[in-house]
C-alpha positions in Angstrom: 186.4 57.5 -183.9 185.7 61.0 -182.6 184.6 61.4 -179.0 180.9 62.0 -178.7 179.6 64.4 -176.1 176.0 63.8 -175.3 173.8 66.2 -173.4 170.9 65.1 -171.3 167.5 65.6 -172.9 166.3 69.1 -172.2 162.7 70.1 -171.6 163.0 73.6 -170.2 161.0 76.6 -171.3 164.1 78.0 -172.8 164.5 75.0 -175.1 160.9 75.2 -176.1 161.2 78.8 -177.0 164.4 78.1 -178.8 162.8 75.4 -180.9 159.9 77.7 -181.7 162.4 80.4 -182.8 164.3 77.9 -184.9 161.1 76.9 -186.6 160.3 80.5 -187.4 163.8 81.1 -188.6 163.5 78.0 -190.8 160.6 79.7 -192.6 162.4 83.1 -193.1 166.0 82.2 -193.7 165.6 80.2 -196.9 163.8 83.2 -198.4 166.2 85.9 -197.4 167.4 86.2 -201.0 163.8 87.3 -201.9 163.8 89.8 -199.0 167.1 91.2 -200.3 165.8 91.5 -203.8 162.7 93.3 -202.6 164.9 95.6 -200.4 167.1 96.5 -203.3 164.2 97.2 -205.7 162.6 99.3 -203.0 165.8 101.3 -202.2 166.4 102.0 -205.9 163.0 102.6 -207.5 160.5 104.0 -205.0 159.7 107.7 -205.1 162.3 108.5 -202.5 164.8 105.9 -203.8 168.2 106.3 -205.5 166.7 105.9 -209.0 163.0 106.7 -208.8 161.1 104.8 -211.6 157.3 105.1 -211.3 156.6 101.9 -213.3 158.9 99.9 -211.0 158.4 101.7 -207.7 154.6 101.8 -207.9 153.9 105.5 -207.7 152.2 107.9 -210.0 150.1 107.0 -213.0 150.8 105.5 -216.4 150.1 107.0 -219.8 146.4 105.9 -219.5 146.0 107.6 -216.2 145.9 104.3 -214.2 148.0 104.0 -211.0 151.3 102.2 -211.5 151.4 98.8 -209.7 155.1 98.4 -209.8 157.2 95.6 -208.3 157.5 96.8 -204.7 153.8 96.3 -203.7 153.1 92.9 -205.3 156.4 91.4 -204.0 155.7 92.3 -200.4 152.0 91.6 -200.6 152.1 88.3 -202.5 155.6 86.9 -203.2 157.2 87.1 -199.8 154.2 85.8 -197.7 153.6 83.0 -200.2 157.3 82.0 -200.1 157.2 81.9 -196.3 153.9 80.0 -196.2 155.2 77.4 -198.8 158.4 77.0 -196.8 156.6 76.5 -193.5 154.1 74.0 -195.0 157.0 72.1 -196.6 158.9 71.9 -193.3 155.9 70.2 -191.8 154.8 67.9 -194.7 157.1 68.2 -197.7 155.9 69.7 -201.0 152.2 68.7 -200.4 152.2 70.6 -197.1 153.8 73.6 -198.8 151.2 73.7 -201.6 148.3 73.5 -199.1 149.9 76.1 -196.8 150.4 78.5 -199.7 146.7 78.1 -200.8 145.5 78.7 -197.3 147.7 81.9 -197.0 146.1 83.5 -200.0 142.9 83.8 -198.0 144.7 85.8 -195.3 146.4 87.9 -197.9 143.2 88.7 -199.7 141.4 89.5 -196.4 143.4 92.6 -195.6 145.5 95.3 -197.2 148.5 94.8 -194.9 151.4 92.4 -195.7 150.5 89.1 -194.1 153.9 87.8 -192.9 152.5 86.7 -189.5 149.5 85.2 -191.2 151.8 83.3 -193.6 153.8 82.0 -190.6 150.6 80.7 -189.1 148.7 79.4 -192.2 151.7 77.8 -193.9 152.6 75.3 -191.1 148.9 74.9 -190.2 148.1 73.9 -193.8 150.9 71.4 -193.9 150.0 69.9 -190.5 146.3 69.6 -191.2 146.6 68.0 -194.6 149.1 65.6 -193.0 146.5 64.6 -190.5 143.8 64.2 -193.1 146.1 61.9 -195.2 146.5 59.7 -192.2 142.8 59.1 -192.1 142.7 57.3 -195.4 146.2 56.0 -195.6 146.2 52.5 -197.1 142.4 52.7 -197.7 142.4 54.1 -201.3 141.8 51.7 -204.1 144.8 51.3 -206.5 144.5 53.7 -209.4 142.6 56.4 -207.4 145.6 57.7 -205.4 146.3 60.7 -207.6 142.6 61.6 -207.8 142.1 61.5 -204.0 145.4 63.3 -203.3 144.8 66.1 -205.7 141.2 66.7 -204.7 141.8 66.4 -201.0 144.6 69.0 -201.2 142.5 71.3 -203.3 139.3 71.1 -201.2 141.1 71.4 -197.9 143.3 74.2 -199.2 140.2 76.1 -200.4 138.5 75.6 -197.0 141.5 77.0 -195.2 141.7 79.9 -197.5 138.1 80.8 -196.8 138.8 80.5 -193.0 141.8 82.8 -193.4 139.8 85.3 -195.4 136.9 85.5 -193.0 138.6 84.9 -189.7 142.4 84.9 -189.3 143.1 87.9 -191.4 141.2 90.2 -189.0 143.0 88.6 -186.0 146.4 89.0 -187.5 145.7 92.6 -188.6 144.6 93.4 -185.0 147.8 91.9 -183.6 149.9 93.7 -186.1 148.2 97.0 -185.3 148.6 96.6 -181.5 152.2 95.5 -181.8 153.0 98.4 -184.1 151.4 100.8 -181.6 153.5 99.4 -178.8 156.7 99.9 -180.9 155.6 103.4 -181.8 155.0 104.1 -178.1 158.5 103.0 -177.3 159.9 105.2 -180.0 157.9 108.2 -179.1 158.9 108.0 -175.4 162.6 107.1 -176.0 162.2 103.7 -174.5 163.2 101.6 -177.6 166.8 101.2 -176.4 165.6 99.3 -173.4 164.7 96.4 -175.7 168.4 95.5 -175.7 168.0 94.3 -172.2 166.1 91.4 -173.6 167.5 91.1 -177.1 171.2 90.8 -176.3 170.9 88.0 -173.7 168.4 86.3 -176.0 171.0 86.2 -178.8 173.6 84.4 -176.6 170.9 81.9 -175.5 169.8 81.3 -179.1 166.3 82.7 -178.3 166.6 85.7 -180.7 164.9 84.0 -183.7 161.5 83.9 -182.1 161.8 87.7 -181.5 163.6 88.7 -184.6 161.8 86.6 -187.2 158.5 86.2 -185.4 157.8 89.9 -184.6 160.5 92.4 -185.6 160.8 91.4 -189.3 157.0 91.5 -190.0 156.6 94.8 -188.1 159.7 96.2 -189.8 158.3 95.4 -193.3 155.1 97.3 -192.4 157.1 100.3 -191.2 159.3 100.2 -194.3 156.2 100.3 -196.5 154.7 103.2 -194.6 157.9 105.2 -194.1 160.5 103.8 -196.5 162.6 102.4 -193.7 162.5 100.8 -190.3 164.7 100.9 -187.2 163.4 97.5 -186.2 165.7 95.7 -188.7 168.7 96.8 -186.7 167.6 96.0 -183.2 169.1 92.5 -183.4 171.3 92.7 -186.5 173.7 95.5 -185.5 177.2 93.9 -185.5 178.6 96.6 -183.3 178.1 95.1 -179.8 179.7 91.8 -180.7 182.6 93.5 -182.4 183.3 95.6 -179.3 183.5 92.5 -177.1 185.9 90.7 -179.5 188.1 93.8 -179.8 188.3 93.9 -176.0 189.6 90.3 -176.0 192.1 91.2 -178.7 193.7 93.8 -176.4 193.0 92.5 -172.9 192.3 88.8 -173.2 194.7 86.0 -172.7 195.6 82.6 -174.1 193.3 81.0 -176.7 190.7 83.7 -176.3 193.1 86.5 -177.2 194.7 84.5 -180.1 191.3 83.6 -181.7 189.6 87.0 -181.2 191.0 88.7 -184.4 189.7 85.9 -186.6 186.4 85.8 -184.8 186.0 89.5 -185.3 186.5 89.2 -189.0 183.9 86.4 -189.3 181.5 88.3 -187.1 181.7 91.8 -188.7 182.2 90.9 -192.3 180.7 87.4 -192.4 177.7 88.3 -190.3 177.9 85.1 -188.2 177.1 86.6 -184.8 177.2 83.3 -182.9 181.0 83.3 -183.0 181.2 85.8 -180.2 178.7 84.0 -177.9 181.4 81.7 -176.3 183.4 84.8 -175.3 180.4 86.1 -173.4 179.7 82.6 -171.9 183.3 82.5 -170.6 182.5 85.6 -168.5 178.7 86.1 -168.4 179.0 89.6 -166.9 180.2 90.7 -170.4 176.5 90.6 -171.4 176.4 94.1 -169.9 178.8 95.2 -172.6 176.5 93.8 -175.3 173.5 95.4 -173.7 175.3 98.8 -173.4 176.4 98.6 -177.0 173.0 97.6 -178.2 171.2 100.4 -176.3 173.7 102.9 -177.7 173.2 101.7 -181.3 169.4 101.9 -181.0 169.5 105.3 -179.4 171.7 106.6 -182.2 169.3 105.2 -184.8 166.3 106.8 -183.0 168.0 110.2 -182.7 169.1 110.3 -186.3 165.8 108.8 -187.6 167.7 106.1 -189.5 166.8 102.6 -190.5 167.0 99.9 -193.2 164.6 99.2 -196.0 164.7 95.5 -195.6 166.1 92.8 -193.2 169.9 92.5 -193.1 170.7 88.8 -193.0 173.2 87.6 -192.1 174.1 90.5 -189.8 177.2 91.5 -191.7 178.2 95.2 -192.1 178.0 94.5 -195.8 174.4 93.4 -195.6 173.6 96.3 -193.3 174.9 98.9 -195.7 173.3 97.2 -198.7 169.9 97.6 -197.0 170.4 101.1 -195.6 167.9 103.7 -196.6 169.2 106.5 -198.8 168.9 109.1 -196.1 170.3 106.9 -193.3 173.9 106.1 -194.0 175.3 108.5 -191.5 173.0 107.4 -188.8 173.5 103.6 -189.5 177.3 103.9 -189.6 177.3 106.0 -186.4 175.1 103.4 -184.7 177.5 100.6 -185.6 180.6 102.6 -184.6 179.2 103.9 -181.3 177.7 100.5 -180.4 181.1 98.9 -180.9 182.8 101.7 -178.9 180.6 101.5 -175.9 180.7 97.7 -175.9 184.5 97.7 -176.2 184.9 100.2 -173.3 182.6 98.2 -170.9 184.2 94.8 -171.9 187.7 96.3 -171.5 187.0 97.5 -168.0 185.5 94.1 -167.1 188.5 92.1 -168.5 191.1 94.4 -167.0 189.6 94.3 -163.5 189.0 90.6 -163.5 191.5 88.1 -162.1 190.3 85.5 -164.6 191.0 86.7 -168.1 189.4 83.6 -169.7 192.5 82.1 -171.0 191.6 78.4 -170.6 187.8 78.4 -170.8 187.2 78.9 -174.5 186.7 75.2 -175.4 184.3 74.7 -172.5 182.4 77.9 -173.4 182.1 76.7 -177.0 180.7 73.3 -175.8 178.2 75.1 -173.6 177.1 77.2 -176.6 176.7 74.1 -178.7 174.7 72.5 -175.9 172.3 75.4 -175.8 172.1 75.5 -179.6 171.3 71.8 -179.7 173.8 70.9 -182.4 177.3 71.4 -183.6 178.2 75.0 -184.3 179.3 75.8 -187.8 182.0 78.1 -186.6 183.3 76.3 -183.5 186.4 75.1 -185.3 187.4 78.7 -185.8 187.6 79.1 -182.1 188.9 75.8 -180.7 190.4 74.1 -183.8 189.5 71.0 -185.8 190.7 68.6 -183.1 188.0 69.7 -180.7 185.4 69.9 -183.3 185.8 66.2 -184.1 187.3 64.2 -187.0 184.6 62.1 -188.6 181.5 63.5 -186.9 180.0 66.4 -184.9 179.6 66.6 -181.2 176.1 65.3 -180.5 174.2 67.4 -177.9 170.7 65.9 -178.3 169.0 62.5 -178.2 169.2 60.4 -181.3 165.9 60.4 -183.1 166.7 60.0 -186.9 169.4 57.8 -188.4 169.9 57.6 -192.2 171.9 55.2 -194.3 173.0 56.9 -197.5 174.3 55.5 -200.7 174.4 56.6 -204.3 171.0 55.3 -205.2 169.3 54.8 -201.8 168.1 51.5 -203.1 170.1 48.4 -202.1 173.1 48.6 -199.8 171.7 51.4 -197.7 168.4 49.6 -197.3 170.1 46.5 -196.1 172.3 48.4 -193.7 169.3 50.3 -192.3 167.5 47.0 -191.7 170.4 45.5 -189.9 170.9 48.5 -187.6 167.1 49.0 -187.1 166.9 45.5 -185.6 170.0 46.1 -183.4 168.5 49.3 -182.0 165.1 47.7 -181.5 166.8 44.8 -179.6 168.5 47.4 -177.4 165.1 48.8 -176.4 164.8 51.9 -178.5 162.1 51.2 -181.1 161.2 54.9 -181.4 164.5 55.7 -183.1 163.8 56.0 -186.8 166.3 54.3 -189.1 165.8 55.0 -192.8 167.8 54.9 -196.0 168.2 57.5 -198.7 170.1 58.5 -201.8 172.9 61.0 -201.1 171.3 63.4 -203.5 168.1 63.4 -201.4 169.8 64.1 -198.1 168.9 67.1 -196.0 170.4 68.4 -192.8 167.7 67.0 -190.6 169.3 63.8 -189.3 171.2 63.1 -186.1 173.4 60.3 -187.4 174.4 59.6 -191.0 176.0 56.2 -192.0 177.7 55.9 -195.4 180.2 53.7 -197.1 183.7 55.0 -196.5 184.0 56.0 -200.2 180.9 58.1 -200.0 181.3 60.0 -196.7 182.8 63.1 -198.2 179.8 63.4 -200.6 177.3 63.1 -197.7 179.0 65.4 -195.2 178.3 68.8 -196.9 174.5 67.9 -197.1 174.3 66.9 -193.4 176.8 69.1 -191.7 175.1 69.1 -188.3 174.9 65.3 -188.0 177.4 62.7 -186.7 178.9 60.7 -189.5 179.9 57.0 -189.3 181.9 55.5 -192.2 181.7 51.7 -192.8 183.4 49.4 -195.2 180.3 47.2 -195.5 176.7 47.6 -194.6 176.0 44.1 -193.3 178.2 43.6 -190.2 180.3 46.7 -189.5 181.6 47.0 -185.9 180.5 50.7 -186.2 176.9 49.5 -185.6 177.7 48.7 -182.0 179.2 52.2 -181.6 175.9 53.7 -182.9 173.8 51.5 -180.6 176.0 52.6 -177.7 175.5 56.3 -178.8 171.7 55.8 -178.8 171.8 54.1 -175.5 173.8 56.9 -173.9 172.0 59.9 -175.5 168.5 58.5 -175.1 168.9 57.0 -171.6 166.4 59.3 -170.1 163.9 59.2 -172.9 160.7 57.3 -172.7 162.1 54.8 -175.2 164.9 53.9 -172.8 162.5 51.8 -170.7 160.5 50.4 -173.6 160.7 46.6 -173.8 162.8 45.3 -176.7 160.8 43.6 -179.5 161.7 40.1 -180.6 164.0 40.1 -183.6 161.4 38.7 -186.0 158.5 40.7 -184.7 157.7 44.1 -186.1 160.9 44.1 -188.1 159.3 45.9 -191.0 157.3 48.3 -189.0 159.6 51.2 -190.0 159.8 50.1 -193.7 157.9 52.4 -196.0 156.7 49.6 -198.2 153.2 48.5 -197.6 151.0 45.9 -199.1 153.9 44.3 -201.1 154.5 40.6 -200.5 158.0 39.2 -200.9 156.8 36.7 -203.5 155.9 39.5 -205.8 159.4 40.8 -205.8 161.4 37.5 -205.6 160.0 34.7 -207.8 161.2 31.1 -208.3 162.7 31.9 -211.7 164.8 34.6 -210.2 166.7 32.2 -207.9 169.8 30.4 -209.2 171.7 28.0 -207.0 174.7 27.4 -209.2 176.0 30.6 -210.9 178.3 30.2 -213.9 180.2 33.5 -213.5 183.8 33.5 -212.4 184.4 37.1 -211.7 182.6 40.2 -210.4 181.6 41.8 -213.7 180.3 38.5 -215.1 178.3 38.0 -211.9 176.7 41.4 -212.4 175.8 40.5 -215.9 174.3 37.2 -214.8 172.2 38.6 -212.0 171.2 41.5 -214.2 170.0 39.1 -216.9 167.6 37.6 -214.4 166.1 41.1 -213.9 165.9 41.6 -217.7 164.2 38.2 -218.1 161.6 39.4 -215.5 161.0 42.5 -217.6 161.8 44.5 -214.5 164.6 46.6 -216.2 166.1 47.5 -219.5 169.7 47.0 -220.6 170.7 50.5 -219.5 170.0 49.6 -215.9 172.4 46.7 -216.1 175.0 49.0 -217.5 174.3 51.3 -214.5 174.9 48.4 -212.2 178.5 48.2 -213.5 178.8 52.0 -213.2 177.7 51.8 -209.6 180.2 49.1 -208.8 183.1 51.0 -210.3 182.4 54.0 -208.0 181.5 52.2 -204.8 181.6 48.5 -204.0 178.2 46.8 -203.2 179.9 44.2 -201.0 177.9 43.8 -197.8 179.9 41.3 -195.8 178.9 37.7 -194.9 179.7 36.6 -198.4 177.0 38.9 -199.8 177.0 41.5 -202.6 173.9 43.4 -203.8 174.7 45.1 -207.1 172.2 47.7 -208.2 172.0 50.8 -210.5 172.9 54.4 -209.8 170.4 57.0 -208.7 170.2 58.3 -212.2 169.3 54.8 -213.5 166.0 54.6 -211.7 164.1 55.7 -214.8 165.2 52.4 -216.4 163.3 50.3 -213.8 159.9 49.1 -215.1 158.8 47.3 -211.9 160.4 46.1 -208.7 162.3 42.8 -208.6 165.1 41.0 -206.8 167.2 38.2 -208.2 169.5 35.8 -206.2 172.4 33.8 -207.5 174.6 31.5 -205.4 178.3 30.8 -206.2 179.2 27.8 -204.0 183.0 28.2 -204.7 182.9 31.9 -204.2 184.1 34.7 -206.6 186.5 37.6 -206.0 184.6 40.8 -205.4 187.2 43.5 -205.1 189.4 41.5 -202.8 186.4 40.0 -200.8 184.9 36.5 -201.2 181.3 36.5 -202.4 179.1 33.5 -202.5 175.7 35.2 -202.9 174.9 37.9 -205.4 171.5 39.7 -205.0 170.4 41.9 -207.9 168.1 44.8 -206.9 165.7 47.0 -208.9 163.2 48.9 -206.8 160.5 51.5 -207.6 159.6 53.6 -204.6 160.2 51.2 -201.7 158.5 48.1 -202.9 161.6 46.0 -202.7 162.5 46.9 -199.1 160.5 44.0 -197.5 162.6 41.3 -199.2 165.8 43.3 -198.6 165.0 43.4 -194.9 164.5 39.7 -195.0 167.8 39.2 -196.7 169.5 41.4 -194.2 168.2 39.4 -191.3 169.3 36.1 -192.9 172.8 37.3 -193.6 173.3 38.6 -190.0 172.5 35.1 -188.7 175.3 32.6 -189.3 173.1 29.6 -189.0 170.7 30.9 -191.7 173.7 31.7 -194.0 174.8 28.1 -193.5 171.3 26.9 -194.5 171.5 28.9 -197.7 174.9 27.5 -198.5 173.6 23.9 -198.0 170.3 24.4 -199.8 169.8 21.9 -202.6 166.5 23.3 -204.1 165.0 26.7 -204.9 162.1 25.9 -202.6 164.4 25.7 -199.6 165.6 29.2 -200.4 162.1 30.6 -200.9 160.9 28.8 -197.7 163.7 30.4 -195.7 162.8 33.8 -196.8 159.1 33.0 -196.2 160.0 32.1 -192.6 161.7 35.4 -192.1 158.8 37.3 -193.4 156.3 35.4 -191.4 
């Protein structure tokens, strides 16, 4: 197992600003492709572009004498703000939040003639958050059959109300803010003070605070400038790769040890790949090098101001390739000079610092990288390029934050992962951390929002690319893996100063289903008397799957295609859980063949071979949404209790089995 490094919970102002910046970045970065498309269309087809086309650039009139609308104006007025708003709302409350956020933003867009990027960043998350709060008011109170009606009308009515509020209120406020901020920027430009912004921007980059500045203020203001003047200097205040390149070049010539050896590769990633964070550890090794970054940044900005150069759209990532692709037609000389001179000045200052310093930073790169990750709050995607795979960890990332979300992932997210989640959830609650959320999911539905991901050892490689910043734990069964104790220890260490660390542990049978999404579904509706067989006739794994699948067919819960999918699932990954238990179920793609949720149980007193493991209990699972999770949670608790497993083995009637599950659910 990889060594976990756990940072203490951080509550500083820096961390708060960092989280805010990360949230803003989360709204912008997924839509950078749209910004690039708009920038290319603008650079090519506007009146001052490379290939002026009136119908596309939106200048001049058409054959009927009407003004050309073009693509440039509608994209920046409607497409880009609505994409930002939808993304922001979805971050808060999934698709429903995104839809309401986009509706609300239309009011702000219609309320002013200026592009409403800041308005979208406000209304998108606000729409998502407010509809989430409204849904909580009537959660569980809607009569069956009226859910869709209530959900659709509540989203429509509330979205319309927010749109009206944006039209009559927020649009004027945002326009005033944009005007004031634009005037401040223009004042700095007119008085030659804009280079001084590097004093704040360059240290902010190293501390991961730049997103709040760049995506919260500079990009919206830069878009407005680009519309008015065809380009903006603001897009290069933070994205200029020159200052970082100069520092890395200085390490190439005057550094020592690991820093000198890794600097050439880091320079390529930084300059061509646009991943600026790769040079942050080199500055953290010797913080005085921030002066080199500031000097280079000021030089680049001054060069842009003197040559009146800029970009037509944001350059993201900050690669020289992206910078040149978004450079205005009349600005290539100025932009290239700004990059070269920024790198030169940064190189000269960093070289003097390194040559005159007794400590050349030959042994501190690993420690500096760890500090960078601690400030970032998660594993760096480029740390292995600096300190190697060994330091980056083998089967998981270095965790630098409290554990809040744990997910069990399997192919379908239906059976084995639900059982494992139930087992670990009880262990973590018993350890005194009921606030830690433990869920289950299909691998196809994973996102990089989890702290810990648990998968069967045969599925880990599929899950890792989707959750690259999480720690990964591989298990060979979901019922009683020793890795669960390691996860509990990780939670205990990382959350030791959280409020949950002092919360009293709940009894094992109390509140066990509190975190289960299933509501209002009794176990008896999922597991019926006819679905329990005490003496199975199968003699091997495949026959047992057919036998337990037949019980699901007899219930009318599935069709035959689902039973075939149970075999397909078993061929890819075993559903053996440990404690003589297997829970065969279909693949993720087979969920369409489930008619209603059901669970079937067959006991094989003599045991059957299940891929080299002895199985005495086979539980067939078919679940729509999360209706089957209550009974699975009960099964999980029984099979982690040796005494209750013994009772199941000795049961002589179906009633004894049902009674046992009833006691667990009580």
